[in-house]
mmCIF file of the C-alpha atoms, coordinates in Angstrom:
data_MODEL
# 
_entry.id   MODEL 
# 
loop_
_atom_site.group_PDB 
_atom_site.id 
_atom_site.type_symbol 
_atom_site.label_atom_id 
_atom_site.label_alt_id 
_atom_site.label_comp_id 
_atom_site.label_asym_id 
_atom_site.label_entity_id 
_atom_site.label_seq_id 
_atom_site.pdbx_PDB_ins_code 
_atom_site.Cartn_x 
_atom_site.Cartn_y 
_atom_site.Cartn_z 
_atom_site.occupancy 
_atom_site.B_iso_or_equiv 
_atom_site.pdbx_formal_charge 
_atom_site.auth_seq_id 
_atom_site.auth_comp_id 
_atom_site.auth_asym_id 
_atom_site.auth_atom_id 
_atom_site.pdbx_PDB_model_num 
ATOM 1  C CA . MET A 1 1  ? 8.753  43.062 -64.565 1.00 0.00 ? 1  MET A CA 1 
ATOM 2  C CA . LYS A 1 2  ? 10.178 45.779 -66.843 1.00 0.00 ? 2  LYS A CA 1 
ATOM 3  C CA . ASP A 1 3  ? 7.050  47.874 -66.250 1.00 0.00 ? 3  ASP A CA 1 
ATOM 4  C CA . TYR A 1 4  ? 7.645  47.689 -62.507 1.00 0.00 ? 4  TYR A CA 1 
ATOM 5  C CA . GLN A 1 5  ? 11.280 48.689 -62.957 1.00 0.00 ? 5  GLN A CA 1 
ATOM 6  C CA . ALA A 1 6  ? 10.330 51.646 -65.142 1.00 0.00 ? 6  ALA A CA 1 
ATOM 7  C CA . SER A 1 7  ? 7.715  52.750 -62.604 1.00 0.00 ? 7  SER A CA 1 
ATOM 8  C CA . LEU A 1 8  ? 10.211 52.401 -59.780 1.00 0.00 ? 8  LEU A CA 1 
ATOM 9  C CA . GLU A 1 9  ? 12.800 54.495 -61.603 1.00 0.00 ? 9  GLU A CA 1 
ATOM 10 C CA . LYS A 1 10 ? 10.228 57.193 -62.404 1.00 0.00 ? 10 LYS A CA 1 
ATOM 11 C CA . LEU A 1 11 ? 9.049  57.357 -58.791 1.00 0.00 ? 11 LEU A CA 1 
ATOM 12 C CA . ARG A 1 12 ? 12.656 57.676 -57.572 1.00 0.00 ? 12 ARG A CA 1 
ATOM 13 C CA . ARG A 1 13 ? 13.345 60.466 -60.092 1.00 0.00 ? 13 ARG A CA 1 
ATOM 14 C CA . ASP A 1 14 ? 10.152 62.287 -59.156 1.00 0.00 ? 14 ASP A CA 1 
ATOM 15 C CA . ALA A 1 15 ? 10.974 61.981 -55.441 1.00 0.00 ? 15 ALA A CA 1 
ATOM 16 C CA . ALA A 1 16 ? 14.445 63.400 -56.054 1.00 0.00 ? 16 ALA A CA 1 
ATOM 17 C CA . GLU A 1 17 ? 13.001 66.263 -58.080 1.00 0.00 ? 17 GLU A CA 1 
ATOM 18 C CA . ALA A 1 18 ? 10.474 67.088 -55.364 1.00 0.00 ? 18 ALA A CA 1 
ATOM 19 C CA . ALA A 1 19 ? 13.282 67.047 -52.785 1.00 0.00 ? 19 ALA A CA 1 
ATOM 20 C CA . LEU A 1 20 ? 15.327 69.419 -54.941 1.00 0.00 ? 20 LEU A CA 1 
ATOM 21 C CA . ILE A 1 21 ? 12.398 71.819 -55.262 1.00 0.00 ? 21 ILE A CA 1 
ATOM 22 C CA . ARG A 1 22 ? 11.872 71.568 -51.495 1.00 0.00 ? 22 ARG A CA 1 
ATOM 23 C CA . ASP A 1 23 ? 15.503 72.466 -50.888 1.00 0.00 ? 23 ASP A CA 1 
ATOM 24 C CA . LEU A 1 24 ? 15.311 75.469 -53.217 1.00 0.00 ? 24 LEU A CA 1 
ATOM 25 C CA . ALA A 1 25 ? 11.943 76.762 -51.981 1.00 0.00 ? 25 ALA A CA 1 
ATOM 26 C CA . THR A 1 26 ? 11.979 79.885 -49.861 1.00 0.00 ? 26 THR A CA 1 
ATOM 27 C CA . ASN A 1 27 ? 8.281  79.798 -49.028 1.00 0.00 ? 27 ASN A CA 1 
ATOM 28 C CA . PRO A 1 28 ? 7.693  77.600 -45.925 1.00 0.00 ? 28 PRO A CA 1 
ATOM 29 C CA . THR A 1 29 ? 4.356  76.346 -47.250 1.00 0.00 ? 29 THR A CA 1 
ATOM 30 C CA . LYS A 1 30 ? 5.881  75.248 -50.545 1.00 0.00 ? 30 LYS A CA 1 
ATOM 31 C CA . ARG A 1 31 ? 8.857  73.732 -48.738 1.00 0.00 ? 31 ARG A CA 1 
ATOM 32 C CA . ASN A 1 32 ? 6.513  71.691 -46.546 1.00 0.00 ? 32 ASN A CA 1 
ATOM 33 C CA . THR A 1 33 ? 4.369  70.640 -49.505 1.00 0.00 ? 33 THR A CA 1 
ATOM 34 C CA . PHE A 1 34 ? 7.334  69.422 -51.550 1.00 0.00 ? 34 PHE A CA 1 
ATOM 35 C CA . ASP A 1 35 ? 8.812  67.702 -48.504 1.00 0.00 ? 35 ASP A CA 1 
ATOM 36 C CA . ARG A 1 36 ? 5.593  65.736 -48.039 1.00 0.00 ? 36 ARG A CA 1 
ATOM 37 C CA . LEU A 1 37 ? 5.485  64.980 -51.767 1.00 0.00 ? 37 LEU A CA 1 
ATOM 38 C CA . ALA A 1 38 ? 9.088  63.723 -51.772 1.00 0.00 ? 38 ALA A CA 1 
ATOM 39 C CA . GLN A 1 39 ? 8.386  61.501 -48.769 1.00 0.00 ? 39 GLN A CA 1 
ATOM 40 C CA . HIS A 1 40 ? 5.195  60.130 -50.313 1.00 0.00 ? 40 HIS A CA 1 
ATOM 41 C CA . LEU A 1 41 ? 6.863  59.358 -53.643 1.00 0.00 ? 41 LEU A CA 1 
ATOM 42 C CA . SER A 1 42 ? 9.728  57.633 -51.824 1.00 0.00 ? 42 SER A CA 1 
ATOM 43 C CA . GLN A 1 43 ? 7.252  55.505 -49.889 1.00 0.00 ? 43 GLN A CA 1 
ATOM 44 C CA . LEU A 1 44 ? 5.484  54.566 -53.116 1.00 0.00 ? 44 LEU A CA 1 
ATOM 45 C CA . ALA A 1 45 ? 8.816  53.612 -54.686 1.00 0.00 ? 45 ALA A CA 1 
ATOM 46 C CA . ASP A 1 46 ? 9.627  51.493 -51.630 1.00 0.00 ? 46 ASP A CA 1 
ATOM 47 C CA . GLY A 1 47 ? 6.282  49.737 -52.043 1.00 0.00 ? 47 GLY A CA 1 
ATOM 48 C CA . VAL A 1 48 ? 6.921  49.001 -55.721 1.00 0.00 ? 48 VAL A CA 1 
ATOM 49 C CA . GLU A 1 49 ? 10.380 47.704 -54.870 1.00 0.00 ? 49 GLU A CA 1 
ATOM 50 C CA . LYS A 1 50 ? 8.929  45.442 -52.172 1.00 0.00 ? 50 LYS A CA 1 
ATOM 51 C CA . ALA A 1 51 ? 6.279  44.140 -54.576 1.00 0.00 ? 51 ALA A CA 1 
ATOM 52 C CA . MET A 1 52 ? 8.979  43.412 -57.159 1.00 0.00 ? 52 MET A CA 1 
ATOM 53 C CA . ALA A 1 53 ? 11.000 41.456 -54.606 1.00 0.00 ? 53 ALA A CA 1 
ATOM 54 C CA . GLN A 1 54 ? 7.953  39.464 -53.529 1.00 0.00 ? 54 GLN A CA 1 
ATOM 55 C CA . ALA A 1 55 ? 6.994  38.746 -57.126 1.00 0.00 ? 55 ALA A CA 1 
ATOM 56 C CA . SER A 1 56 ? 10.479 37.553 -58.009 1.00 0.00 ? 56 SER A CA 1 
ATOM 57 C CA . ARG A 1 57 ? 10.606 35.263 -54.947 1.00 0.00 ? 57 ARG A CA 1 
ATOM 58 C CA . GLY A 1 58 ? 7.160  33.884 -55.763 1.00 0.00 ? 58 GLY A CA 1 
ATOM 59 C CA . ALA A 1 59 ? 8.021  33.274 -59.383 1.00 0.00 ? 59 ALA A CA 1 
ATOM 60 C CA . GLY A 1 60 ? 11.333 31.631 -58.567 1.00 0.00 ? 60 GLY A CA 1 
ATOM 61 C CA . ILE A 1 61 ? 13.292 34.249 -60.502 1.00 0.00 ? 61 ILE A CA 1 
# 
């Protein structure tokens, strides 16, 4: 479960970093690219979090 937690934290950090780059970008193409990246990483983190919750319910933790 610690591996999942570490992955979740890394995905959240990476999503936040991509959002920061998006906010600082002046080029519209780069802004759009980093916006999509931030959204995708957030969705992946949500998926890991959901899997963790399901695993803990299934294992009786």
